[in-house]
ZASE-738550 format. One line per 3 residues: for each residue z negated, x negated, y negated of C-alpha. Coordinates in steps of 0.001 Angstrom, whole numbers. Layout:
N
Z/X/Y ~ ...
END
This chain:
132
-97335/-92452/-84538 ~ -95161/-92503/-87616 ~ -95641/-94590/-90758
-94319/-91777/-92894 ~ -93585/-88122/-92316 ~ -91591/-86513/-95099
-89547/-83356/-95499 ~ -86459/-85480/-94788 ~ -87614/-86870/-91421
-90124/-84215/-90346 ~ -87901/-82470/-87797 ~ -86822/-85749/-86207
-90436/-86940/-85926 ~ -91609/-83585/-84591 ~ -88919/-83329/-81924
-89585/-86899/-80845 ~ -93242/-85893/-80362 ~ -92086/-82905/-78300
-89928/-85169/-76158 ~ -92680/-87747/-75659 ~ -95308/-85197/-74687
-93238/-82593/-72860 ~ -94923/-83422/-69548 ~ -98496/-83212/-70898
-101023/-80434/-71379 ~ -100896/-81006/-75124 ~ -99226/-83294/-77615
-99718/-84532/-81154 ~ -97571/-85950/-83913 ~ -99634/-88603/-85692
-98649/-89691/-89170 ~ -100137/-92139/-91610 ~ -101141/-90535/-94919
-99292/-87220/-94571 ~ -98776/-85651/-98000 ~ -100816/-82494/-97444
-100210/-81476/-101075 ~ -96459/-81138/-100460 ~ -95957/-77394/-99809
-92454/-77883/-98339 ~ -93693/-80437/-95807 ~ -96758/-78427/-94842
-94727/-75218/-94472 ~ -92210/-77008/-92251 ~ -94968/-78504/-90076
-96619/-75073/-89735 ~ -93328/-73430/-88723 ~ -92559/-76137/-86158
-96112/-75871/-84824 ~ -95806/-72088/-84489 ~ -92590/-72505/-82493
-93408/-75519/-80323 ~ -97183/-76066/-80366 ~ -97308/-79805/-81056
-100397/-80611/-83126 ~ -100412/-82789/-86229 ~ -102919/-85510/-87123
-103133/-87144/-90548 ~ -104366/-90680/-89843 ~ -105997/-92546/-92726
-107286/-96104/-92978 ~ -110653/-94539/-93825 ~ -111381/-92738/-90542
-113626/-90215/-92305 ~ -110563/-88975/-94175 ~ -108392/-88641/-91060
-107928/-85044/-89987 ~ -106344/-82815/-87398 ~ -104106/-80652/-89551
-102791/-78481/-86719 ~ -104364/-78265/-83264 ~ -102021/-78664/-80319
-101483/-75603/-78189 ~ -102831/-76274/-74703 ~ -100433/-75799/-71792
-102132/-74902/-68527 ~ -99567/-76633/-66345 ~ -98332/-80190/-66526
-94559/-80522/-66187 ~ -94532/-82637/-63039 ~ -90728/-82873/-62991
-90721/-84681/-66340 ~ -93804/-86730/-65392 ~ -92049/-87890/-62215
-88915/-88785/-64172 ~ -90970/-90788/-66689 ~ -92881/-92560/-63927
-89562/-93725/-62485 ~ -88731/-95327/-65830 ~ -92144/-96785/-66665
-94195/-98724/-64112 ~ -97431/-98447/-66110 ~ -97060/-94686/-66432
-96377/-94485/-62702 ~ -99601/-96388/-61990 ~ -101503/-94138/-64372
-100240/-91002/-62622 ~ -101178/-92421/-59223 ~ -104703/-93117/-60482
-105006/-89598/-61865 ~ -103786/-88011/-58625 ~ -106017/-90212/-56442
-109094/-89922/-58676 ~ -112246/-88779/-56897 ~ -115279/-88101/-59124
-117556/-88951/-56196 ~ -116242/-92536/-56210 ~ -115876/-93277/-59917
-116637/-96982/-59433 ~ -113272/-97408/-57661 ~ -111466/-96659/-60904
-113486/-98705/-63389 ~ -110693/-101283/-63720 ~ -107993/-98650/-64197
-109536/-96621/-67019 ~ -111140/-97606/-70288 ~ -114903/-97459/-70406
-116244/-94281/-71973 ~ -118363/-95408/-74859 ~ -121287/-93548/-76333
-120977/-92223/-79856 ~ -123581/-94732/-81065 ~ -121465/-97612/-79755
-118352/-96356/-81503 ~ -120092/-95598/-84801 ~ -123149/-97885/-84984
-123622/-97560/-88741 ~ -123373/-93791/-88858 ~ -126390/-91601/-88526
-124294/-88451/-88669 ~ -124082/-86214/-85658 ~ -120819/-84711/-84500
END
């Protein structure tokens, strides 16, 4: 997540997002209050997206105004070479990968301490009566 994404730092931010998510099925660059009215910035983000597939999310303090500007392109295969390299550098990531590999949907209770609880929409948005 970046505090600011401008024409001046867009490429650097985008390529950092590529680097951070190269192992994953999809990746996003998240920026706070992206200037969607800046045609140079939006054109650059669209060109980078067309070439590399990293999605872009404009995150606002008012969550109703946050938006996915460009959807990430889904990669069928995870890059296990990069994932293995990252797990060697980050103990938490290594533990996460082990949990994912060992996960058995028939024994979900075994993993309740390793994954966040999946909350119902009503719990996340108690004051909203809107449906998604």
